[in-house]
N, CA, C and O atoms as CSV, one atom per row, in Angstrom:
chain,resi,resn,atom,element,x,y,z
A,1,MET,N,N,229.569,78.574,-32.652
A,1,MET,CA,C,228.508,77.564,-32.589
A,1,MET,C,C,227.573,77.784,-33.770
A,1,MET,O,O,227.143,78.907,-34.036
A,2,ILE,N,N,227.269,76.717,-34.464
A,2,ILE,CA,C,226.317,76.757,-35.570
A,2,ILE,C,C,225.038,76.082,-35.106
A,2,ILE,O,O,225.061,74.949,-34.626
A,3,ILE,N,N,223.935,76.775,-35.249
A,3,ILE,CA,C,222.620,76.223,-34.944
A,3,ILE,C,C,221.805,76.276,-36.233
A,3,ILE,O,O,221.642,77.348,-36.815
A,4,ALA,N,N,221.302,75.151,-36.676
A,4,ALA,CA,C,220.485,75.096,-37.890
A,4,ALA,C,C,219.127,74.515,-37.537
A,4,ALA,O,O,219.025,73.372,-37.092
A,5,ASP,N,N,218.102,75.298,-37.737
A,5,ASP,CA,C,216.726,74.860,-37.515
A,5,ASP,C,C,216.102,74.646,-38.883
A,5,ASP,O,O,215.966,75.590,-39.661
A,6,LYS,N,N,215.725,73.422,-39.176
A,6,LYS,CA,C,215.243,73.122,-40.522
A,6,LYS,C,C,214.011,73.936,-40.910
A,6,LYS,O,O,213.775,74.160,-42.098
A,7,THR,N,N,213.235,74.376,-39.947
A,7,THR,CA,C,212.053,75.162,-40.292
A,7,THR,C,C,212.439,76.479,-40.959
A,7,THR,O,O,211.674,77.017,-41.760
A,8,GLY,N,N,213.627,77.003,-40.632
A,8,GLY,CA,C,214.088,78.232,-41.260
A,8,GLY,C,C,214.739,78.017,-42.618
A,8,GLY,O,O,215.037,78.985,-43.319
A,9,LEU,N,N,214.966,76.761,-43.002
A,9,LEU,CA,C,215.607,76.460,-44.276
A,9,LEU,C,C,214.611,76.146,-45.386
A,9,LEU,O,O,214.939,76.258,-46.567
A,10,VAL,N,N,213.401,75.756,-45.011
A,10,VAL,CA,C,212.386,75.418,-46.009
A,10,VAL,C,C,212.112,76.634,-46.890
A,10,VAL,O,O,211.868,77.736,-46.398
A,11,GLY,N,N,212.158,76.409,-48.202
A,11,GLY,CA,C,211.875,77.481,-49.153
A,11,GLY,C,C,213.071,78.358,-49.486
A,11,GLY,O,O,212.939,79.305,-50.262
A,12,THR,N,N,214.244,78.063,-48.912
A,12,THR,CA,C,215.450,78.839,-49.212
A,12,THR,C,C,216.297,78.082,-50.236
A,12,THR,O,O,215.911,77.003,-50.686
A,13,ALA,N,N,217.441,78.638,-50.602
A,13,ALA,CA,C,218.354,77.965,-51.526
A,13,ALA,C,C,218.861,76.636,-50.958
A,13,ALA,O,O,219.316,75.775,-51.711
A,14,ARG,N,N,218.784,76.467,-49.650
A,14,ARG,CA,C,219.228,75.216,-49.021
A,14,ARG,C,C,218.158,74.130,-49.050
A,14,ARG,O,O,218.380,73.036,-48.531
A,15,ASP,N,N,217.023,74.408,-49.637
A,15,ASP,CA,C,215.921,73.458,-49.775
A,15,ASP,C,C,215.910,72.997,-51.233
A,15,ASP,O,O,215.149,73.512,-52.052
A,16,ALA,N,N,216.761,72.025,-51.543
A,16,ALA,CA,C,216.937,71.575,-52.925
A,16,ALA,C,C,216.048,70.366,-53.199
A,16,ALA,O,O,215.736,69.590,-52.296
A,17,SER,N,N,215.648,70.222,-54.454
A,17,SER,CA,C,214.839,69.064,-54.820
A,17,SER,C,C,215.008,68.761,-56.300
A,17,SER,O,O,215.466,69.592,-57.084
A,18,GLY,N,N,214.627,67.564,-56.647
A,18,GLY,CA,C,214.645,67.110,-58.027
A,18,GLY,C,C,213.650,65.977,-58.156
A,18,GLY,O,O,212.942,65.661,-57.200
A,19,PRO,N,N,213.587,65.360,-59.331
A,19,PRO,CA,C,212.634,64.269,-59.518
A,19,PRO,C,C,212.850,63.146,-58.505
A,19,PRO,O,O,213.876,62.467,-58.535
A,20,GLY,N,N,211.883,62.954,-57.609
A,20,GLY,CA,C,211.925,61.861,-56.645
A,20,GLY,C,C,212.628,62.134,-55.338
A,20,GLY,O,O,212.721,61.234,-54.503
A,21,TRP,N,N,213.135,63.359,-55.120
A,21,TRP,CA,C,213.866,63.620,-53.878
A,21,TRP,C,C,213.743,65.088,-53.448
A,21,TRP,O,O,213.449,65.982,-54.242
A,22,ARG,N,N,213.980,65.279,-52.168
A,22,ARG,CA,C,214.049,66.621,-51.578
A,22,ARG,C,C,215.101,66.575,-50.488
A,22,ARG,O,O,215.195,65.594,-49.751
A,23,SER,N,N,215.912,67.656,-50.380
A,23,SER,CA,C,217.024,67.651,-49.445
A,23,SER,C,C,217.194,69.019,-48.798
A,23,SER,O,O,217.409,70.018,-49.484
A,24,LEU,N,N,217.098,69.056,-47.482
A,24,LEU,CA,C,217.410,70.266,-46.723
A,24,LEU,C,C,218.882,70.200,-46.348
A,24,LEU,O,O,219.326,69.248,-45.706
A,25,ARG,N,N,219.631,71.209,-46.749
A,25,ARG,CA,C,221.067,71.249,-46.496
A,25,ARG,C,C,221.311,71.953,-45.160
A,25,ARG,O,O,221.309,73.182,-45.085
A,26,LEU,N,N,221.519,71.165,-44.120
A,26,LEU,CA,C,221.651,71.680,-42.760
A,26,LEU,C,C,222.988,72.356,-42.520
A,26,LEU,O,O,223.049,73.400,-41.870
A,27,LEU,N,N,224.064,71.769,-43.040
A,27,LEU,CA,C,225.402,72.374,-43.015
A,27,LEU,C,C,225.897,72.421,-44.455
A,27,LEU,O,O,225.740,71.453,-45.198
A,28,VAL,N,N,226.495,73.544,-44.850
A,28,VAL,CA,C,227.012,73.705,-46.206
A,28,VAL,C,C,228.421,74.291,-46.162
A,28,VAL,O,O,228.930,74.628,-45.093
A,29,LYS,N,N,229.033,74.407,-47.314
A,29,LYS,CA,C,230.415,74.865,-47.419
A,29,LYS,C,C,230.650,76.180,-46.680
A,29,LYS,O,O,231.654,76.330,-45.984
A,30,SER,N,N,229.736,77.125,-46.828
A,30,SER,CA,C,229.928,78.442,-46.201
A,30,SER,C,C,229.909,78.387,-44.672
A,30,SER,O,O,230.312,79.351,-44.021
A,31,ASP,N,N,229.450,77.279,-44.089
A,31,ASP,CA,C,229.496,77.127,-42.630
A,31,ASP,C,C,230.902,76.814,-42.130
A,31,ASP,O,O,231.174,76.913,-40.933
A,32,GLY,N,N,231.804,76.432,-43.051
A,32,GLY,CA,C,233.210,76.255,-42.691
A,32,GLY,C,C,233.558,74.985,-41.944
A,32,GLY,O,O,234.622,74.914,-41.329
A,33,MET,N,N,232.702,73.984,-41.976
A,33,MET,CA,C,232.975,72.737,-41.247
A,33,MET,C,C,233.799,71.749,-42.067
A,33,MET,O,O,234.341,70.793,-41.513
A,34,GLY,N,N,233.901,71.966,-43.372
A,34,GLY,CA,C,234.655,71.051,-44.223
A,34,GLY,C,C,233.822,69.911,-44.788
A,34,GLY,O,O,234.272,69.208,-45.693
A,35,PHE,N,N,232.628,69.722,-44.272
A,35,PHE,CA,C,231.692,68.715,-44.777
A,35,PHE,C,C,230.306,69.330,-44.747
A,35,PHE,O,O,230.093,70.366,-44.117
A,36,SER,N,N,229.374,68.700,-45.420
A,36,SER,CA,C,227.989,69.153,-45.329
A,36,SER,C,C,227.135,68.029,-44.779
A,36,SER,O,O,227.497,66.855,-44.854
A,37,MET,N,N,225.987,68.412,-44.224
A,37,MET,CA,C,225.025,67.452,-43.692
A,37,MET,C,C,223.655,67.821,-44.234
A,37,MET,O,O,223.252,68.985,-44.226
A,38,THR,N,N,222.949,66.798,-44.707
A,38,THR,CA,C,221.625,67.035,-45.269
A,38,THR,C,C,220.595,66.136,-44.610
A,38,THR,O,O,220.920,65.074,-44.080
A,39,GLU,N,N,219.353,66.579,-44.652
A,39,GLU,CA,C,218.209,65.724,-44.346
A,39,GLU,C,C,217.518,65.510,-45.678
A,39,GLU,O,O,216.926,66.433,-46.238
A,40,THR,N,N,217.596,64.283,-46.184
A,40,THR,CA,C,217.128,63.979,-47.529
A,40,THR,C,C,215.988,62.976,-47.481
A,40,THR,O,O,216.007,62.024,-46.701
A,41,LYS,N,N,214.999,63.206,-48.327
A,41,LYS,CA,C,213.887,62.266,-48.460
A,41,LYS,C,C,213.798,61.821,-49.915
A,41,LYS,O,O,213.697,62.633,-50.834
A,42,VAL,N,N,213.839,60.499,-50.092
A,42,VAL,CA,C,213.613,59.889,-51.399
A,42,VAL,C,C,212.140,59.465,-51.400
A,42,VAL,O,O,211.709,58.689,-50.547
A,43,LEU,N,N,211.391,59.971,-52.348
A,43,LEU,CA,C,209.943,59.798,-52.349
A,43,LEU,C,C,209.520,58.383,-52.730
A,43,LEU,O,O,210.240,57.696,-53.455
A,44,PRO,N,N,208.358,57.941,-52.247
A,44,PRO,CA,C,207.878,56.600,-52.581
A,44,PRO,C,C,207.854,56.377,-54.092
A,44,PRO,O,O,207.397,57.224,-54.860
A,45,GLY,N,N,208.360,55.214,-54.491
A,45,GLY,CA,C,208.396,54.855,-55.899
A,45,GLY,C,C,209.585,55.400,-56.669
A,45,GLY,O,O,209.807,55.010,-57.815
A,46,ALA,N,N,210.347,56.287,-56.064
A,46,ALA,CA,C,211.475,56.903,-56.767
A,46,ALA,C,C,212.620,55.921,-56.938
A,46,ALA,O,O,212.875,55.076,-56.081
A,47,VAL,N,N,213.310,56.055,-58.080
A,47,VAL,CA,C,214.533,55.310,-58.359
A,47,VAL,C,C,215.549,56.336,-58.830
A,47,VAL,O,O,215.363,56.958,-59.876
A,48,LEU,N,N,216.632,56.520,-58.064
A,48,LEU,CA,C,217.659,57.505,-58.377
A,48,LEU,C,C,218.945,56.787,-58.762
A,48,LEU,O,O,219.455,55.968,-57.998
A,49,THR,N,N,219.467,57.090,-59.940
A,49,THR,CA,C,220.749,56.549,-60.364
A,49,THR,C,C,221.795,57.620,-60.119
A,49,THR,O,O,221.731,58.701,-60.704
A,50,LEU,N,N,222.766,57.321,-59.249
A,50,LEU,CA,C,223.699,58.317,-58.748
A,50,LEU,C,C,225.145,57.834,-58.853
A,50,LEU,O,O,225.432,56.638,-58.818
A,51,GLN,N,N,226.034,58.800,-58.983
A,51,GLN,CA,C,227.465,58.538,-58.844
A,51,GLN,C,C,228.121,59.860,-58.462
A,51,GLN,O,O,228.240,60.763,-59.291
A,52,TYR,N,N,228.539,59.970,-57.224
A,52,TYR,CA,C,229.161,61.197,-56.758
A,52,TYR,C,C,230.636,61.175,-57.130
A,52,TYR,O,O,231.468,60.696,-56.359
A,53,LYS,N,N,230.957,61.691,-58.306
A,53,LYS,CA,C,232.320,61.687,-58.838
A,53,LYS,C,C,233.221,62.675,-58.103
A,53,LYS,O,O,234.436,62.483,-58.041
A,54,ASN,N,N,232.629,63.733,-57.546
A,54,ASN,CA,C,233.396,64.804,-56.911
A,54,ASN,C,C,233.250,64.836,-55.397
A,54,ASN,O,O,233.817,65.711,-54.744
A,55,HIS,N,N,232.501,63.898,-54.829
A,55,HIS,CA,C,232.226,63.866,-53.393
A,55,HIS,C,C,232.227,62.414,-52.923
A,55,HIS,O,O,232.069,61.488,-53.720
A,56,ILE,N,N,232.407,62.234,-51.628
A,56,ILE,CA,C,232.048,60.978,-50.995
A,56,ILE,C,C,230.901,61.296,-50.052
A,56,ILE,O,O,230.770,62.423,-49.573
A,57,GLU,N,N,230.082,60.307,-49.792
A,57,GLU,CA,C,228.913,60.529,-48.941
A,57,GLU,C,C,228.701,59.345,-48.033
A,57,GLU,O,O,229.146,58.233,-48.318
A,58,ALA,N,N,228.017,59.596,-46.940
A,58,ALA,CA,C,227.518,58.551,-46.054
A,58,ALA,C,C,226.082,58.908,-45.733
A,58,ALA,O,O,225.778,60.056,-45.411
A,59,CYS,N,N,225.199,57.927,-45.819
A,59,CYS,CA,C,223.773,58.150,-45.568
A,59,CYS,C,C,223.290,57.204,-44.471
A,59,CYS,O,O,223.521,55.996,-44.528
A,60,TYR,N,N,222.624,57.768,-43.483
A,60,TYR,CA,C,222.084,57.002,-42.363
A,60,TYR,C,C,220.568,57.080,-42.435
A,60,TYR,O,O,220.003,58.174,-42.429
A,61,CYS,N,N,219.909,55.942,-42.503
A,61,CYS,CA,C,218.460,55.890,-42.639
A,61,CYS,C,C,217.786,56.063,-41.280
A,61,CYS,O,O,218.108,55.367,-40.317
A,62,ILE,N,N,216.837,57.014,-41.222
A,62,ILE,CA,C,216.064,57.222,-39.995
A,62,ILE,C,C,214.569,56.957,-40.205
A,62,ILE,O,O,213.784,57.059,-39.262
A,63,GLY,N,N,214.174,56.617,-41.439
A,63,GLY,CA,C,212.770,56.311,-41.694
A,63,GLY,C,C,212.571,55.762,-43.090
A,63,GLY,O,O,213.391,55.979,-43.983
A,64,GLY,N,N,211.459,55.039,-43.269
A,64,GLY,CA,C,211.147,54.478,-44.566
A,64,GLY,C,C,211.957,53.229,-44.851
A,64,GLY,O,O,212.619,52.681,-43.969
A,65,SER,N,N,211.891,52.785,-46.112
A,65,SER,CA,C,212.638,51.593,-46.507
A,65,SER,C,C,212.930,51.644,-47.994
A,65,SER,O,O,212.244,52.315,-48.765
A,66,GLY,N,N,213.963,50.920,-48.369
A,66,GLY,CA,C,214.331,50.866,-49.769
A,66,GLY,C,C,215.552,49.994,-49.960
A,66,GLY,O,O,215.923,49.203,-49.093
A,67,THR,N,N,216.173,50.163,-51.133
A,67,THR,CA,C,217.385,49.413,-51.441
A,67,THR,C,C,218.410,50.342,-52.066
A,67,THR,O,O,218.076,51.376,-52.645
A,68,VAL,N,N,219.667,49.944,-51.930
A,68,VAL,CA,C,220.772,50.562,-52.654
A,68,VAL,C,C,221.431,49.436,-53.433
A,68,VAL,O,O,221.814,48.411,-52.868
A,69,THR,N,N,221.558,49.640,-54.743
A,69,THR,CA,C,222.191,48.653,-55.605
A,69,THR,C,C,223.515,49.204,-56.102
A,69,THR,O,O,223.578,50.318,-56.621
A,70,GLU,N,N,224.572,48.419,-55.942
A,70,GLU,CA,C,225.881,48.760,-56.504
A,70,GLU,C,C,225.828,48.384,-57.984
A,70,GLU,O,O,225.791,47.202,-58.325
A,71,LEU,N,N,225.824,49.387,-58.860
A,71,LEU,CA,C,225.590,49.131,-60.279
A,71,LEU,C,C,226.737,48.401,-60.966
A,71,LEU,O,O,226.512,47.746,-61.984
A,72,ASP,N,N,227.942,48.490,-60.452
A,72,ASP,CA,C,229.061,47.818,-61.104
A,72,ASP,C,C,229.116,46.317,-60.821
A,72,ASP,O,O,229.707,45.562,-61.594
A,73,ASN,N,N,228.498,45.878,-59.708
A,73,ASN,CA,C,228.548,44.443,-59.408
A,73,ASN,C,C,227.180,43.824,-59.121
A,73,ASN,O,O,227.075,42.610,-58.943
A,74,GLY,N,N,226.128,44.653,-59.077
A,74,GLY,CA,C,224.775,44.141,-58.878
A,74,GLY,C,C,224.386,43.843,-57.452
A,74,GLY,O,O,223.266,43.391,-57.214
A,75,ALA,N,N,225.263,44.077,-56.486
A,75,ALA,CA,C,224.935,43.811,-55.076
A,75,ALA,C,C,223.806,44.729,-54.632
A,75,ALA,O,O,223.840,45.936,-54.870
A,76,VAL,N,N,222.802,44.139,-53.982
A,76,VAL,CA,C,221.641,44.887,-53.501
A,76,VAL,C,C,221.654,44.859,-51.979
A,76,VAL,O,O,221.833,43.805,-51.368
A,77,HIS,N,N,221.461,46.033,-51.371
A,77,HIS,CA,C,221.480,46.165,-49.916
A,77,HIS,C,C,220.147,46.758,-49.448
A,77,HIS,O,O,219.685,47.763,-49.989
A,78,ARG,N,N,219.547,46.140,-48.458
A,78,ARG,CA,C,218.289,46.628,-47.882
A,78,ARG,C,C,218.586,47.806,-46.970
A,78,ARG,O,O,219.475,47.729,-46.122
A,79,ILE,N,N,217.843,48.901,-47.140
A,79,ILE,CA,C,218.023,50.094,-46.312
A,79,ILE,C,C,216.749,50.306,-45.491
A,79,ILE,O,O,215.664,50.497,-46.042
A,80,VAL,N,N,216.897,50.270,-44.193
A,80,VAL,CA,C,215.812,50.497,-43.238
A,80,VAL,C,C,216.379,51.344,-42.107
A,80,VAL,O,O,217.596,51.513,-42.026
A,81,PRO,N,N,215.534,51.878,-41.234
A,81,PRO,CA,C,216.056,52.681,-40.130
A,81,PRO,C,C,217.154,51.955,-39.357
A,81,PRO,O,O,217.020,50.786,-38.995
A,82,GLY,N,N,218.243,52.685,-39.117
A,82,GLY,CA,C,219.383,52.138,-38.404
A,82,GLY,C,C,220.500,51.650,-39.304
A,82,GLY,O,O,221.558,51.253,-38.815
A,83,VAL,N,N,220.283,51.672,-40.632
A,83,VAL,CA,C,221.302,51.207,-41.578
A,83,VAL,C,C,221.973,52.412,-42.231
A,83,VAL,O,O,221.311,53.369,-42.633
A,84,LEU,N,N,223.303,52.344,-42.327
A,84,LEU,CA,C,224.106,53.357,-43.001
A,84,LEU,C,C,224.678,52.756,-44.273
A,84,LEU,O,O,225.103,51.600,-44.284
A,85,TYR,N,N,224.689,53.541,-45.347
A,85,TYR,CA,C,225.438,53.129,-46.535
A,85,TYR,C,C,226.338,54.279,-46.962
A,85,TYR,O,O,225.992,55.450,-46.807
A,86,ALA,N,N,227.507,53.922,-47.508
A,86,ALA,CA,C,228.503,54.924,-47.888
A,86,ALA,C,C,229.211,54.466,-49.156
A,86,ALA,O,O,230.087,53.602,-49.093
A,87,PRO,N,N,228.845,55.034,-50.314
A,87,PRO,CA,C,229.571,54.711,-51.544
A,87,PRO,C,C,230.943,55.381,-51.519
A,87,PRO,O,O,231.142,56.455,-52.087
A,88,ASP,N,N,231.870,54.725,-50.852
A,88,ASP,CA,C,233.151,55.331,-50.498
A,88,ASP,C,C,234.167,55.388,-51.631
A,88,ASP,O,O,235.205,56.036,-51.492
A,89,ALA,N,N,233.888,54.725,-52.746
A,89,ALA,CA,C,234.822,54.730,-53.877
A,89,ALA,C,C,234.158,55.364,-55.104
A,89,ALA,O,O,234.399,54.956,-56.240
A,90,HIS,N,N,233.310,56.380,-54.845
A,90,HIS,CA,C,232.575,57.050,-55.927
A,90,HIS,C,C,231.746,56.046,-56.721
A,90,HIS,O,O,231.602,56.167,-57.937
A,91,ASP,N,N,231.204,55.056,-56.017
A,91,ASP,CA,C,230.463,53.972,-56.641
A,91,ASP,C,C,229.218,54.469,-57.369
A,91,ASP,O,O,228.481,55.315,-56.864
A,92,ARG,N,N,228.999,53.923,-58.568
A,92,ARG,CA,C,227.718,54.128,-59.245
A,92,ARG,C,C,226.696,53.300,-58.470
A,92,ARG,O,O,226.923,52.122,-58.191
A,93,HIS,N,N,225.571,53.923,-58.124
A,93,HIS,CA,C,224.584,53.211,-57.332
A,93,HIS,C,C,223.176,53.690,-57.645
A,93,HIS,O,O,222.964,54.776,-58.185
A,94,GLU,N,N,222.234,52.847,-57.291
A,94,GLU,CA,C,220.823,53.168,-57.484
A,94,GLU,C,C,220.136,53.111,-56.138
A,94,GLU,O,O,220.230,52.113,-55.424
A,95,VAL,N,N,219.443,54.184,-55.794
A,95,VAL,CA,C,218.660,54.231,-54.567
A,95,VAL,C,C,217.199,54.081,-54.976
A,95,VAL,O,O,216.698,54.830,-55.814
A,96,ARG,N,N,216.533,53.120,-54.382
A,96,ARG,CA,C,215.141,52.826,-54.729
A,96,ARG,C,C,214.294,52.845,-53.465
A,96,ARG,O,O,214.597,52.152,-52.494
A,97,ASN,N,N,213.239,53.637,-53.483
A,97,ASN,CA,C,212.277,53.631,-52.385
A,97,ASN,C,C,211.158,52.688,-52.787
A,97,ASN,O,O,210.380,52.991,-53.692
A,98,ASP,N,N,211.073,51.542,-52.116
A,98,ASP,CA,C,210.036,50.570,-52.432
A,98,ASP,C,C,208.938,50.549,-51.372
A,98,ASP,O,O,208.116,49.634,-51.334
A,99,GLY,N,N,208.934,51.568,-50.511
A,99,GLY,CA,C,207.936,51.646,-49.453
A,99,GLY,C,C,206.837,52.643,-49.765
A,99,GLY,O,O,206.777,53.200,-50.861
A,100,VAL,N,N,205.976,52.860,-48.797
A,100,VAL,CA,C,204.872,53.809,-48.961
A,100,VAL,C,C,205.195,55.166,-48.327
A,100,VAL,O,O,204.485,56.145,-48.558
A,101,ASP,N,N,206.251,55.221,-47.539
A,101,ASP,CA,C,206.684,56.460,-46.899
A,101,ASP,C,C,208.007,56.900,-47.521
A,101,ASP,O,O,208.706,56.082,-48.119
A,102,PRO,N,N,208.362,58.174,-47.391
A,102,PRO,CA,C,209.673,58.607,-47.883
A,102,PRO,C,C,210.804,57.828,-47.214
A,102,PRO,O,O,210.735,57.510,-46.026
A,103,LEU,N,N,211.837,57.529,-47.986
A,103,LEU,CA,C,213.083,56.993,-47.442
A,103,LEU,C,C,213.806,58.195,-46.863
A,103,LEU,O,O,214.253,59.069,-47.606
A,104,HIS,N,N,213.925,58.246,-45.546
A,104,HIS,CA,C,214.384,59.429,-44.819
A,104,HIS,C,C,215.831,59.205,-44.391
A,104,HIS,O,O,216.125,58.303,-43.606
A,105,LEU,N,N,216.727,60.034,-44.914
A,105,LEU,CA,C,218.159,59.850,-44.715
A,105,LEU,C,C,218.819,61.098,-44.143
A,105,LEU,O,O,218.418,62.217,-44.464
A,106,ILE,N,N,219.809,60.914,-43.313
A,106,ILE,CA,C,220.720,61.969,-42.905
A,106,ILE,C,C,222.032,61.664,-43.629
A,106,ILE,O,O,222.612,60.593,-43.453
A,107,CYS,N,N,222.492,62.616,-44.445
A,107,CYS,CA,C,223.655,62.374,-45.308
A,107,CYS,C,C,224.764,63.375,-45.012
A,107,CYS,O,O,224.506,64.538,-44.704
A,108,VAL,N,N,225.996,62.901,-45.110
A,108,VAL,CA,C,227.178,63.736,-44.945
A,108,VAL,C,C,227.966,63.667,-46.249
A,108,VAL,O,O,228.194,62.584,-46.787
A,109,PHE,N,N,228.382,64.828,-46.753
A,109,PHE,CA,C,229.167,64.915,-47.984
A,109,PHE,C,C,230.511,65.572,-47.717
A,109,PHE,O,O,230.621,66.509,-46.926
A,110,LEU,N,N,231.530,65.059,-48.395
A,110,LEU,CA,C,232.871,65.626,-48.349
A,110,LEU,C,C,233.409,65.640,-49.773
A,110,LEU,O,O,233.406,64.590,-50.415
A,111,PRO,N,N,233.870,66.771,-50.303
A,111,PRO,CA,C,233.846,68.082,-49.677
A,111,PRO,C,C,232.413,68.579,-49.516
A,111,PRO,O,O,231.468,68.009,-50.061
A,112,ALA,N,N,232.286,69.636,-48.769
A,112,ALA,CA,C,230.971,70.181,-48.449
A,112,ALA,C,C,230.252,70.668,-49.699
A,112,ALA,O,O,230.870,71.171,-50.637
A,113,LEU,N,N,228.932,70.509,-49.691
A,113,LEU,CA,C,228.088,71.052,-50.753
A,113,LEU,C,C,227.927,72.552,-50.562
A,113,LEU,O,O,227.997,73.061,-49.443
A,114,GLN,N,N,227.710,73.253,-51.673
A,114,GLN,CA,C,227.386,74.684,-51.599
A,114,GLN,C,C,226.024,74.865,-50.936
A,114,GLN,O,O,225.827,75.780,-50.136
A,115,GLY,N,N,225.082,73.978,-51.281
A,115,GLY,CA,C,223.763,74.015,-50.664
A,115,GLY,C,C,222.614,73.980,-51.640
A,115,GLY,O,O,221.513,73.564,-51.279
A,116,ASP,N,N,222.842,74.411,-52.879
A,116,ASP,CA,C,221.737,74.472,-53.842
A,116,ASP,C,C,221.891,73.477,-54.992
A,116,ASP,O,O,221.159,73.556,-55.979
A,117,GLU,N,N,222.846,72.533,-54.870
A,117,GLU,CA,C,223.106,71.589,-55.943
A,117,GLU,C,C,221.909,70.679,-56.221
A,117,GLU,O,O,221.137,70.339,-55.324
A,118,VAL,N,N,221.785,70.304,-57.478
A,118,VAL,CA,C,220.895,69.237,-57.903
A,118,VAL,C,C,221.730,68.279,-58.745
A,118,VAL,O,O,222.787,68.655,-59.251
A,119,HIS,N,N,221.266,67.061,-58.893
A,119,HIS,CA,C,222.017,66.049,-59.635
A,119,HIS,C,C,222.103,66.404,-61.107
A,119,HIS,O,O,221.118,66.815,-61.720
A,120,GLY,N,N,223.299,66.240,-61.671
A,120,GLY,CA,C,223.487,66.407,-63.101
A,120,GLY,C,C,222.999,65.176,-63.845
A,120,GLY,O,O,222.554,64.213,-63.220
A,121,PRO,N,N,223.075,65.192,-65.181
A,121,PRO,CA,C,222.603,64.052,-65.981
A,121,PRO,C,C,223.294,62.730,-65.634
A,121,PRO,O,O,222.719,61.659,-65.830
A,122,ASP,N,N,224.528,62.804,-65.119
A,122,ASP,CA,C,225.252,61.580,-64.765
A,122,ASP,C,C,225.029,61.166,-63.307
A,122,ASP,O,O,225.659,60.222,-62.831
A,123,GLY,N,N,224.135,61.866,-62.592
A,123,GLY,CA,C,223.826,61.519,-61.215
A,123,GLY,C,C,224.770,62.085,-60.181
A,123,GLY,O,O,224.722,61.693,-59.015
A,124,SER,N,N,225.640,63.016,-60.595
A,124,SER,CA,C,226.616,63.587,-59.652
A,124,SER,C,C,226.287,65.053,-59.380
A,124,SER,O,O,225.445,65.652,-60.049
A,125,TYR,N,N,226.963,65.607,-58.396
A,125,TYR,CA,C,226.960,67.038,-58.154
A,125,TYR,C,C,228.258,67.592,-58.732
A,125,TYR,O,O,229.276,66.900,-58.760
A,126,ALA,N,N,228.222,68.831,-59.190
A,126,ALA,CA,C,229.439,69.486,-59.685
A,126,ALA,C,C,230.457,69.594,-58.561
A,126,ALA,O,O,230.090,69.563,-57.386
A,127,SER,N,N,231.725,69.719,-58.909
A,127,SER,CA,C,232.756,69.861,-57.883
A,127,SER,C,C,232.569,71.174,-57.139
A,127,SER,O,O,232.166,72.184,-57.716
A,128,ALA,N,N,232.866,71.137,-55.860
A,128,ALA,CA,C,232.640,72.306,-55.002
A,128,ALA,C,C,233.740,73.331,-55.168
A,128,ALA,O,O,233.711,74.378,-54.523
């Protein structure tokens, strides 16, 4: 049984952040589940250009509001609590927080993250 209490993860290597975002890595590769789960917050006003070349992800919104834009075709999707988005084909995308509160997401990555990754210049994480 794996029990992860986020209060014990704050300030550790599993508490990753970069310009406009912060992510607590609740499950990571060393937990042996084959996927990772994060609690991620995109800060108000942030615009993140991402493309997970080495991972697939699914993000479920539990707070805040924003948009996800598919950069290859321009489709814009509204993200609010209760909405999931999953760039399932390694899609280049832009996550924009247009609200006053953090865009609060629960994200799953496959393969699992190590736990301390930050986005590279191309918006991806290195291969696990």
